[in-house]
N, C-alpha and C positions, 0 to 999 in steps of 0.2 A: 473088834474089827477095824482096819485102818480107815484114815480119811479118805484114802483113794477109792477103796471098796465101798464105802458109804456113798461117795459121789458117783461111782458107776450105778449102784443100785437106784440111787435118786434120777439119773438120767433116764435109766430103763423106765423106771415107773413115769416120768413125763412123756416118753414116747408112747407107751401103752395107754395113758389116758388120753393122749391126743389121737390114737387111731381111733380108740373105742368112741371118742366124740366125733371123729369125722364121719364115722360109719353110721353111728346113731342120727347124726344130722341128714346123711343121704338118705336113710330110712324115712325121716320125719318129713324132708322136703319132697321125698318122691310119691309120700302117700296120697296128696291129691289127683296125680297122675294115675296111681293104681287104683284109687278109689273109681275113677271115671273107667278104667278098663273093667273092672269088676262089675261096675253098675251096667255098662254096656252088655256085658256077658249074661247077667241076670235079666235083663230087660230083652234080650233077644228073642225072636218067636221061636227059635228051635235051637239046640245045643249046637250046632254045626253052622249056625247062619252067619258069624263073622268069618270062619274059616271058607265059606264057600263065596261069600264076597269078595274075600282076599283071591281065593282061586280064579275069579272072573278077571283080576288084575294082573295074574303073575305074567302071562304071556308078554303084555305091555312092559312091566318092569323087567322083564328078563331079557328083552329086545332093546332096552332104553338104559342098561346099566350106566352107562357113562353120566347120564342125567341123574339116576336115582342115586348114584355114590358120589358123582364128581360136582354135582351143581345144587341138588335141592338142599343138602347140609348147609350150605353158605347162605341160602335163601331163608331156611329156617332161623338160622343164627341171626341174620340181619332184622328179622321180624322181632325177634326176642329182645335184640338189643336196643332197637328204636322204640319200642312199645315200653320197656322199663324205663330206659334212658329219658323218652319224652314226659314220664311222671315225675320223675325226679327233677327235671328241668322245669317244669311247672312249680314245683316247690321253692327251687333256687329264685325264681322270678316273682313268686306271691308272697313268700316269707312264710307260708303255712308250714306248720310242722317244725319251726326253726329251734324250738327247745330240744329237738333230737339231733341237732349238728353236732359232729364230733369236734370240730374247731368253731365255736360258736363266732357268729358275726362274718365268716367268710363267705365268699362268692355269692351274696345275697343282693343284687343279682350277679353274675359273673360278667367280666367286661366283654362287650358286644364283638370288638376286634379279637381278642383271644378266643371266643366262643366260635366265632365264624372259621376262625383258622383251623380250630380244632376239628370241625365238622368236616370241613373239605379234606382234611387229612383222614379221618376215619373213613369217609365215603370212599377214597381212593385205595384205603387199605382193604377195605370190604370188596368192593367191585373188582378191582385188579387182582390185587395180591391173593385175596381170599379165594376167589374163583380159580385162579391159576394154581394154587395150591391144592385145592378139592380135584381139579382135574389131574394135577401131576401125580397125586397119591394114587388115583384109581388107574392110571397107566402103569404105575409102578408096579401095583398088586398084579395089574393084567399080565404085563410082561413076566412078572415073577413066578406066578402060579396058575397063569390062565385066566380066570375069570374071580373076581371078589367072592362069589358065592354062586355054588350049583344050582340048577333049577329046582333039585329036590329039597336043598336047604332053603331056598327062597320061599317054598311053597307052604312049608311049616311056621306058622305063627310062633313067636318067642313065648315061653312062658314067664311069669312074672320072677320066679327065682332065677331063672337065666338072665333076664334083665338086671337082676341085681347083683348077681355075680359079676357079669361084664362090666357094668359100672363101677364096682369096687375094685376092679383090675384098672380100668382106664384111670381111675383117680390117682392111684400110685404111681402109674407110669407117666403120668402128667406132672406129678407134683416133682419126681425125681430128674425129669429132663428141664421141667420149667427152672427148678432151683438152679442147677449149675450153669443153664445158659442166661439166665438172669444175673446171676453173681459174675460171669465172664463180661456182661454188659456193664458192670459197675466197675472194671479195671479202667484205669485212668484213659487208655488210649480208646476203648470202646465207648467209655461214658462220654468223653468230649466229641466223639465224631457222630454217636447214635443214639445214646440213651438219655442225654441230657435234655433233649427235647419231650420227653416225657414226664422229666422231673421238674419242667417250668412249672407246673402245676403242684406246689407246696401243700395245697389245700384242695385235693381232688373233687371234681365232679363227676356224675355218672357218664355223660355223653361223650367225655375224654377218656374213656377207658382205653381205646384203640388210637389214640393220639400219639403217636410214635413213629420213627423211621421205618419204611418198608421192611428193611432187613431185620430189624427188632420185631416187627410184627410176625414176619415169617420164621424166625427161629424161637422165639420166646413164646407166641401166642399159638401160631398155628401147628408148628410142628409138633409140640408136646400134645396137642389135643388129638390129631389124626394118627399118630402111631398106634396107640391101642387099638381102635377100630380096624387098623390096615393089618396089624399083626394078627388079630383074632379073627378076621374076615366075618365080621359079625352082620347079623341081619340088618338090612337098612332101618327098619323100625327102631331097632337099638340104637343105631347111631342117630336117628333123629331125636330121641329122647335125649342122648348124651350131648348133642350139640345144644338143644334147648337150655339144659339145665348149665352147662359149662359157661354158657354165654351170661346167663342171669348171673351167676355167682360174682364174677369180676366186675359187672357193672353195679351190684350191691357194695362190694368192698370198695369201689372207687365212689360211690355216691356222695360221702360226706356226711352221711346220716346212719345212726345207729338207731333204727326203728323197732319196735317191739315185734315178736313172731317172724323177724327175718334174720339173715345170716349178719353177723357182726362185722363192721366195717374198721374196728380200732386198729388191728394188727397192719393192715396195709396202709390205712392213713398215717399210722406213725412210720412206716417205711418211707413215706413221702415227706413226712417232716425231717427225718434224720438222715435217710438215705443208706445207712451202713447196718440196718436191722431188718428182719423179717422180709427175706428175699423169696421165701417160698410162698406156696397157695394157701395151705392148710396147716402149715407149722411143724410137720413131721419132720422135714429135712434140717429147719432151722433148730429144731432141739436136738438133732444128732450132732451138728456142726457147732452149736451154741451161739448161732448168730441172732438168738432172741434174749440173750442174758441181760442185756441193758434194759430191754422192755420189760422184761418181768419184773423189774424194780418198780415199774411207774404204774401210776393209776391207770393208765390206758389197758394195762393187762389186766387189772381188776374187774374192768368193764367189758372185758373180750368174751361175750356169751351171748347165746341167744335167749332172751327172755321173754316171759308171757305175762306182761303186766304193763299198764299204759303208762306207767311213770318212766321218765327219761333214766338210762342206764347210771348217769352220774349221781341222779337223785336217790337211786336205789343202794348204790356204794354209799352214799353219805348217811341215809337212813340206817343201814346196816352196821356201820362203824359207830354211830350214835347209841345204837341199841346195845352193842356189844362194849362200850363205855358204861352205860347205865348199869348193865350187869356187873362189871368190875367194882363200881362204885358202891352196888348194892351189897356186894359180897365183903 
């Protein structure tokens, strides 16, 4: 077998592993929500209790689809963003859990002036750009196909398998669009005029996740997120789960912390350090295009996993390497 064939097989293997890992993470991190749904169903006084409660709201939802599809996703996203962002900001200012920082000693605390500027930008993007995009997406779907969802479709609560199928599709759609749009914004012309603002944070923090030019927020953050729900015309409850989860993940990856039981921030933190690696969200498009090749040779790549141990990731890697060395010496 030639070297080129081996390289192709190796690349396919990387992509398969990444896809499997991403969807395993999706399942793991939606388990709490699925558990709540299941528990609520079990504790209901009658099998159709929640369906009847939902039926009582359907007429209002149907007559207020502009709010349901255009406004509420932005509100849910905002609550998720500032709840998790405030937690990490508390860590930044108190120094708690500093042993889990990816770039040790950075932004503890962050510059008040820089932080204030970032918060103002984020609020502008969320209130004006975010709400505008949500309403525009609703109007686009309404003009194209009538209404995002019919009354009969709205009346039926989505099943857990349907939620997982839709989320899986949304993830891939978002990854593809985000990757290419993000790479375009790294072109010299776009970078200088738009994207440089976001990369002023070479060591990112959670609340600066949306600290970017409004055009970048529209094309890189919002557009990839709303395309999936718009194409599938999915149930609003699926959309709310999607917007909640897809808001939390970037906040984690920009947090500057690699905490146990949480998504790894190593990949995107490395992107902020070197600029020309890891353009995607979940790594699949980077593996296809080879824009993670340098990163794969670093210690950051070795630490890029979700772990279930209270020891910081760098100590886990160091301990693993020491154990391997002991085994070799013993042999």
